[in-house]
C-alpha positions as CSV (number, residue, x, y, z in Angstrom):
1,X,-9.9,30.5,-11.0
2,X,-10.7,27.4,-13.7
3,X,-13.0,24.8,-12.3
4,X,-11.0,21.8,-10.9
5,X,-10.9,18.5,-12.6
6,X,-13.0,16.2,-10.4
7,X,-12.8,12.5,-10.0
8,X,-15.7,10.2,-10.7
9,X,-17.1,8.3,-7.8
10,X,-16.4,4.7,-8.5
11,X,-19.3,2.1,-8.4
12,X,-19.8,0.5,-5.0
13,X,-17.9,-2.9,-4.8
14,X,-20.2,-5.8,-4.5
15,X,-19.7,-7.9,-1.2
16,X,-17.2,-10.7,-1.3
17,X,-16.9,-13.9,0.8
18,X,-14.9,-13.0,4.1
19,X,-11.3,-12.1,3.2
20,X,-7.9,-12.4,4.5
21,X,-5.8,-9.1,3.6
22,X,-2.1,-9.0,4.2
23,X,-0.9,-5.7,4.9
24,X,2.8,-4.3,5.5
25,X,5.3,-1.6,5.3
26,X,8.9,-1.0,4.7
27,X,10.2,2.6,5.5
28,X,13.8,3.8,5.9
29,X,14.9,7.0,7.3
30,X,18.3,8.6,8.0
31,X,19.3,10.6,11.0
32,X,22.3,12.8,11.7
33,X,22.5,11.8,15.1
34,X,20.6,9.5,17.7
35,X,17.1,11.0,17.8
36,X,14.0,9.8,19.8
37,X,11.1,9.0,17.8
38,X,7.5,7.6,18.1
39,X,6.1,5.0,15.3
40,X,2.4,4.4,14.7
41,X,2.2,1.7,12.1
42,X,0.7,-1.1,13.6
43,X,-3.0,-2.1,13.1
44,X,-5.4,-0.4,15.4
45,X,-6.2,-2.0,18.6
46,X,-9.9,-2.2,17.6
47,X,-9.0,-4.9,14.9
48,X,-7.0,-7.1,17.3
49,X,-9.5,-9.6,17.2
50,X,-9.1,-9.8,13.2
51,X,-5.4,-10.4,13.4
52,X,-4.6,-13.9,12.0
53,X,-0.7,-13.3,11.8
54,X,1.5,-10.4,13.2
55,X,4.7,-9.4,11.6
56,X,6.3,-7.3,14.6
57,X,8.0,-4.1,14.0
58,X,11.5,-5.0,12.9
59,X,14.4,-2.3,13.0
60,X,17.5,-2.4,11.2
61,X,19.9,-2.0,13.0
62,X,18.0,-3.4,16.3
63,X,17.3,-1.0,18.9
64,X,15.0,-1.2,22.1
65,X,11.5,0.0,21.7
66,X,8.6,0.1,23.9
67,X,5.0,-0.4,22.8
68,X,1.8,1.5,24.3
69,X,-1.8,2.6,23.6
70,X,-2.1,6.3,23.5
71,X,-5.4,8.1,24.3
72,X,-7.1,7.1,21.2
73,X,-6.3,3.6,21.4
74,X,-3.5,3.8,18.7
75,X,-0.7,1.3,19.1
76,X,2.6,3.2,19.3
77,X,6.3,2.3,19.7
78,X,8.8,4.7,21.2
79,X,12.6,4.3,20.7
80,X,15.8,6.2,20.0
81,X,17.0,5.8,16.3
82,X,20.6,5.7,16.0
83,X,22.7,8.1,13.7
84,X,22.7,6.9,10.1
85,X,20.0,4.8,8.3
86,X,17.1,3.1,10.2
87,X,14.7,0.7,8.5
88,X,11.2,-0.1,9.8
89,X,9.4,-3.1,8.6
90,X,6.3,-5.0,9.7
91,X,2.7,-6.1,8.8
92,X,-0.2,-8.4,9.5
93,X,-2.6,-10.8,8.1
94,X,-6.0,-9.5,8.7
95,X,-9.5,-11.1,8.7
96,X,-12.2,-8.9,7.0
97,X,-15.9,-9.6,6.4
98,X,-15.6,-8.6,2.9
99,X,-18.4,-6.0,3.1
100,X,-18.2,-2.5,1.6
101,X,-18.5,0.6,4.1
102,X,-22.0,0.7,5.6
103,X,-24.4,3.2,4.1
104,X,-27.0,4.0,6.9
105,X,-29.0,7.0,5.6
106,X,-31.6,6.8,8.4
107,X,-29.1,7.9,11.0
108,X,-29.7,10.8,12.8
109,X,-27.5,13.8,14.2
110,X,-27.6,14.0,18.0
111,X,-28.0,17.5,19.3
112,X,-24.8,18.5,21.1
113,X,-26.4,18.5,24.5
114,X,-27.2,14.7,24.2
115,X,-23.7,13.8,22.6
116,X,-21.4,11.5,24.9
117,X,-18.5,13.5,26.6
118,X,-15.9,11.6,24.5
119,X,-17.3,12.7,21.3
120,X,-17.2,16.4,22.3
121,X,-13.4,16.9,21.7
122,X,-14.1,16.0,18.1
123,X,-16.4,19.2,17.7
124,X,-13.6,21.5,18.4
125,X,-11.1,23.2,15.8
126,X,-7.8,21.4,15.7
127,X,-4.4,21.9,14.2
128,X,-5.3,20.9,10.6
129,X,-9.1,21.4,10.8
130,X,-10.0,25.0,11.5
131,X,-13.7,24.8,11.9
132,X,-13.6,28.1,13.6
133,X,-12.6,29.8,10.1
134,X,-14.8,27.8,7.9
135,X,-18.0,28.3,10.0
136,X,-19.7,30.8,7.7
137,X,-18.7,28.7,4.6
138,X,-20.3,25.7,6.2
139,X,-23.5,27.2,7.4
140,X,-24.2,28.8,4.0
141,X,-23.6,25.6,2.1
142,X,-25.2,23.0,4.4
143,X,-27.9,24.7,6.6
144,X,-30.5,23.5,4.3
145,X,-29.2,19.9,3.7
146,X,-31.1,17.0,5.6
147,X,-29.6,16.6,9.1
148,X,-27.7,13.4,9.9
149,X,-26.4,11.0,7.3
150,X,-27.5,13.2,4.7
151,X,-25.9,16.2,5.7
152,X,-22.5,14.4,6.2
153,X,-23.0,13.1,2.7
154,X,-23.9,16.4,1.2
155,X,-20.3,17.8,2.7
156,X,-18.4,14.7,1.3
157,X,-20.0,15.3,-2.2
158,X,-18.9,18.9,-1.9
159,X,-15.3,18.1,-1.1
160,X,-15.2,15.4,-3.6
161,X,-16.2,17.8,-6.2
162,X,-14.5,20.9,-4.8
163,X,-11.0,19.5,-4.4
164,X,-8.8,18.0,-7.2
165,X,-6.7,15.0,-6.2
166,X,-3.1,15.7,-6.9
167,X,0.0,14.0,-5.1
168,X,2.2,17.0,-6.1
169,X,-0.1,19.6,-4.6
170,X,0.1,19.2,-0.9
171,X,2.5,19.7,2.0
172,X,3.1,18.3,5.5
173,X,1.4,21.4,6.9
174,X,-1.5,22.0,4.7
175,X,-4.8,22.7,6.4
176,X,-8.4,22.3,5.9
177,X,-8.8,26.0,5.0
178,X,-5.8,26.1,2.7
179,X,-7.4,23.0,0.9
180,X,-10.5,24.9,0.5
181,X,-8.8,27.9,-0.9
182,X,-6.4,26.0,-3.0
183,X,-8.9,23.3,-4.3
184,X,-6.4,20.7,-4.6
185,X,-4.6,17.9,-2.4
186,X,-4.5,14.2,-1.3
187,X,-6.8,12.1,0.8
188,X,-5.5,13.5,4.0
189,X,-6.3,17.0,2.6
190,X,-9.9,15.8,1.6
191,X,-10.6,14.3,5.1
192,X,-9.5,17.3,7.0
193,X,-11.8,19.7,5.1
194,X,-14.7,17.4,5.4
195,X,-13.9,16.8,9.2
196,X,-13.8,20.7,9.6
197,X,-16.9,21.2,7.8
198,X,-18.8,18.6,9.9
199,X,-17.6,20.2,13.2
200,X,-18.8,23.5,12.0
201,X,-22.4,21.7,11.6
202,X,-22.1,20.2,15.2
203,X,-21.4,16.8,13.8
204,X,-18.5,15.2,15.8
205,X,-15.8,14.1,13.3
206,X,-12.3,12.3,13.6
207,X,-9.3,11.8,11.4
208,X,-8.5,8.2,10.4
209,X,-5.4,6.6,8.7
210,X,-4.8,2.9,7.5
211,X,-4.6,0.7,4.6
212,X,-7.3,0.7,1.7
213,X,-6.9,-2.0,-1.0
214,X,-8.3,-2.0,-4.5
215,X,-10.3,-5.0,-3.7
216,X,-13.7,-4.8,-5.8
217,X,-12.4,-1.5,-7.8
218,X,-11.9,-1.8,-11.5
219,X,-8.5,-1.0,-13.0
220,X,-6.5,0.9,-13.4
221,X,-5.3,0.8,-9.8
222,X,-3.2,3.5,-8.1
223,X,0.1,2.5,-6.4
224,X,-0.5,1.0,-2.9
225,X,-0.2,3.6,-0.1
226,X,-1.8,4.6,3.2
227,X,-5.2,6.4,3.0
228,X,-6.8,9.1,5.1
229,X,-10.7,9.1,5.7
230,X,-12.8,10.2,8.5
231,X,-15.5,8.9,10.9
232,X,-18.7,11.0,11.9
233,X,-20.6,10.4,15.1
234,X,-24.4,9.7,14.1
235,X,-27.1,7.7,15.8
236,X,-25.2,6.2,18.7
237,X,-21.9,5.5,17.0
238,X,-19.1,6.3,14.8
239,X,-19.5,5.6,10.9
240,X,-17.0,5.8,8.2
241,X,-16.9,8.5,5.3
242,X,-14.3,8.7,2.6
243,X,-14.6,12.3,0.6
244,X,-11.5,11.4,-1.6
245,X,-13.3,8.3,-3.2
246,X,-16.8,9.0,-2.1
247,X,-18.0,5.5,-2.4
248,X,-18.0,2.4,-0.1
249,X,-14.9,0.5,-0.2
250,X,-14.1,-3.1,0.9
251,X,-11.0,-3.8,3.0
252,X,-10.3,-0.7,4.9
253,X,-7.9,-1.7,7.7
254,X,-7.5,1.1,10.4
255,X,-4.1,2.1,11.9
256,X,-4.8,5.3,13.9
257,X,-7.3,7.8,14.6
258,X,-7.4,11.2,16.3
259,X,-8.5,14.7,16.0
260,X,-6.6,15.3,12.8
261,X,-3.2,14.1,11.1
262,X,-1.3,15.7,13.8
263,X,-2.5,13.1,16.2
264,X,-1.7,9.9,13.7
265,X,1.6,10.7,12.2
266,X,3.1,7.3,11.1
267,X,6.5,8.4,12.3
268,X,7.3,11.3,14.7
269,X,10.7,12.2,15.1
270,X,12.2,14.8,17.8
271,X,14.9,16.0,15.9
272,X,16.1,16.2,12.1
273,X,15.5,13.0,9.8
274,X,15.2,12.3,6.1
275,X,12.8,9.9,4.5
276,X,14.7,7.5,2.1
277,X,12.4,5.0,1.2
278,X,8.6,4.3,1.7
279,X,6.8,1.2,0.6
280,X,3.3,-0.1,1.4
281,X,1.7,-3.3,0.7
282,X,-1.8,-4.5,0.8
283,X,-3.5,-7.3,-1.0
């Protein structure tokens, strides 16, 4: 197979003054009949203190909905979509410190026996992160890498170089193993592969989705979209890593986190549906 075309990591954005970032979405789906659904599009509960303004989820046509926190702290809404077209709109104005993602190379990897119980779930294979099938690959490539932050960064470097970014080369069921073999995908696929490899090396890792602006990034800018990244448990907490961009970024606004993308689907419909339009705003 030809060597994949790899993206070059961008320079680390310089810190800015505290920011106010406006985020939002406008999504339309069509349903052949009344269909229950779950929507996970609100800013994550961990950023509640940063919300300066909230544009509540608006449904056209209006239907009743109920909001709840799931087991990962994600803010979800459940409703029954009517037959026909349903438009979902919402957003927020979010305060941000204007700092790039922290880089903390001194952080160590905790032995499995010392990890907190809530982190153990994120060592296990999951729907899109088949760490049980990638164990030999991971140990052959990363056993000699420094433990802790250095090992996670080595995994991100590998994924960033191994996988070619291409919007047209993914699908809703693509897994970490399939991404490793095909060597192409989108940010979701980069994150799934890095998560699986971290778990193989006994590093808890969890999937994240949210808004990622182009603040501090030189043009040309890509179209605005939701992004996928991951968090690894190092030291005594969770820390952001982004194998798609492979450089710290400013203005990352979390929507949801879980074992993999199956836990954080933006919309889950319990019946047939068709996505008619999809717009994301972050500035």
